[in-house]
N, C-alpha and C positions, 0 to 999 in steps of 0.2 A: 685373267688376261695378262701375260707377261710381255716384256719387250721382245721383239723378234729381229733377228739379224738376217738380212737378205744380201745375196751376192749376185750381181748382174754380170753375165758373161758376154762381153762384146767382142766378137771375133770375125775374121774373114771366113767366108764359106766358099769352099771350092765347088763349082757347079758339077752336079752329077757324079760325085765321088764320095759316097757315104763313109767308106772305111777311112779314107784320109781325114775327113772331117772329124770322125770319132777319135782318131789317133791324136790329132791336134788338140782337141778339147780335153782328152785324157791328160796330155802333157801340161796343159794350162791348169787343170784342176789339181795337179800335183803340188802346185804352189799355194793352194788354198788352206787357210787356217780355219778356225772354228766358225761355223755359220749354221743357220737353221733352214735356209731355203736358197737353193741354187737355181737361177733362172737363165735359160738358154734362149736364143732367138727363135723366130718362126722357121719352120722347115730346116732345122739346123744340120740335117744330114745331107741335104741336096741343094739348098738354096731354092729361091722362088723362080723356077725355070720351066719351060714348056715340057721338057722331057722328064720331069721329076717322077711322074707316074711309073716310068720304067724301072725306078729304083725304090718302089714302094715297099714299106716294111709290112711284115705280117704281124698280127696281134701276138704278143708274147715272143716275138722274134728277136733278131740281133740287137736292134736299138733299144727295145724294152729291157733286154738282159743287161745291156751296157748301162742304162739308167739305173737299174736296180743295183748293179755293182757299185756305182759311185754314190748312190744314196746310202747304201749300207756302209761303205767305207768312211764317208764323211758324217754319218749319223744325221743326215739332213734330207729333207724333201728335195727332189730335183724335178724341174718342169721345163717344158719347151714343146714346140709342135713338130710333128712328123707327117710325111705323106704315108698314109696307112691304107692298105687294101683289106676290105672285109667283105667276103662274098664277091659279088660282081661290082661293088662300089668302091670308090676312092674317097678318102677324107683328108682334109687338112686338120689333123687331130692334135690337140694339146693334152699331153699325158702328165698327170700329177702322180709321180712315183715316190712312195714312202720307203723308208729304210728297210721295212720288213717285207718288201716286195709286193704289197698290195697297192693298187692304183685306182684312180678315177680318171675319166677323160672328158674333154669338151671338144666338140666338133665345130669348126668355124661356121658361124651363122651367115655372115655377110661375105660373099665371094666376089673377088675383085674383077668385075666384068670387063674393065678396060684392058685387062691382060687375058681375058677369056677363061678365068678361073671357074666361072659358073658353068662352063661347058665340060670341064674335066673332073669336077669334084661334086659330091653330094653335099647339100646344105644341111648344117646342123639345125636341130629344132628344139634344143633344150639348153636353157641357161642353168649353170650349176654354181654352187657356192661350196668351197672346201674349208677345212679348219686346220689351223696350226697354232699351237700354244695359246689357244683361246681366241685367236684372230679368225674372223670370217673373211674369206678371200674369194674374190670373183676373178676367174681366169678368162681372158679374152684374147683375140688374135687380130692384129694388124688393122684391116679395113673396118673391123667392128668399132674402132675408135671414132669413126665419123658418124656413128648412129647413137645419139645420146639416150634414146628411149631404151635401147637394149642394155646400155650401161647404167641405167638409172638405179640409184641406191634406194631400195625399198625398205630401208632400215634393216638390211640383212647382210651388209658387209662393211668391213673396216679398211680393206685394202683391195684395190683393183690392179690387176697385172695385165699389161698388153705386151705380147711378144710379136716381133715384126721383122719384115724385110721391106723397109720404107726408104725409098731412094732420096738422095739429096735434093732432087728437083722439087720435092714437096716437103722439105725439112721444116719450112715455116709452119705448115699445117700440123705436122707431127708435134712440134714443140708447143704450139698454141693449144691444140686440142687436149694434150695430156694435162696441161695446166687447168684448162676449163673443166675437164672431167673431175679433177681433184676438188676444185672450188665448188662446183654445183652439187657434188655428191658428199661433201664434208668427209672426205676419205683420203687416206694416203693413196697415191698412184705411182706405180713403177712401170716404166716403158723400157723394154730391152730390144735393141735393134742390132743389126750387123754393120760391119764396115767393109770397105774394099769395092771391087768391081764384080759385076755378074757377067754371064755369057753374052748378054745383049749390049754390053758396054755402059750399063747404068752404074753410077757411083753411089755408094752408101756412106754417109758421114757418121753413122752411129747416133750420137745424141741420146744414147741410153741415159735415162734420167729418173730421179726420185723427187716427187713433190709431196709437200705436206697437205693436210686438209684445208689449209688457208691459201694454197696455191704457191707457197714458197718453194723455190728450187733448192733442194738439199744437196744434190750431187748430179754431175753430168760429165760426159767425156766424149771425145771424138777419136780416141785411140783404141787399138785392139788391147783390151785389158780386162781384168776383174775389178769390179767396183763393189765394195762391201760397205753397207750402211746399217746402222741400228735404228729401228723404228720404235718410237716411244708411245706406249699405251696411255700413260698419264697425260701427255701432251694432246693426244687425239681426244680423249674424254674431256679434258679441260676446254679445248676449243669448241667442241660440240655443245658443252654446257653454256659457254659464253655467247655462242652464236647459233642457236637451235633453229636454223632456217628449215630443217626437215619437218618441223611441226606444221609448217604452212604449205607443204608440198601437195600438189594435185594428185588425187587418187585416179587410177586408170586400170583398164584391163588390156593386156597385150594379146591381140589375136594373131595366131601363127598362120602363115600362109604356106 
């Protein structure tokens, strides 16, 4: 397990304009130096808006190809969530795109009912863990952050990633819960949010952040920018050895509904 470098892409998302958003992100990624993992916000082609299904991506379509292009160019994994149509269903889907064009995906489990997301999208039913440079990584999306059982470390991950469109009105919750997930799971946690305004007039302050397993804030920002941080394997292992709270964790079985 080597150190891993992650790049958080915190940007404004133009509502319902996938091509413009891809063009802006492409220009931003032109400035990127070496990294292992590029993390984009939730629904980075459309923003979290009621009409996003009208711009849904097809599996292996334009946005998938765009992700492969940049993953290959930077020799890094690139991940973020998209509105994807598969058959007759729509998903808020986080794609984990590798440089060789192979990918894994995670469908958002907890759909934000206060904005009617549960009426427009199908619920995911599988928690996945992916691997990069020996790191076990749990990809999650926005509202998932509020549900600690779904985020629970079963001694099977070293880094949890939350991609989001999380408005400023609830920024306190975003910041506190990211830190809590790191502390309780003895894991690095990365949260990547957007900035700017959406079509409903909601403001997004960003607060994309990186927390250590001890809950220490390593990096954060409220500006549209790239944030690149190196995560240290030895520090993670050392902390877990000094404070092995996971040994006293309660066992449980998660029943899917």
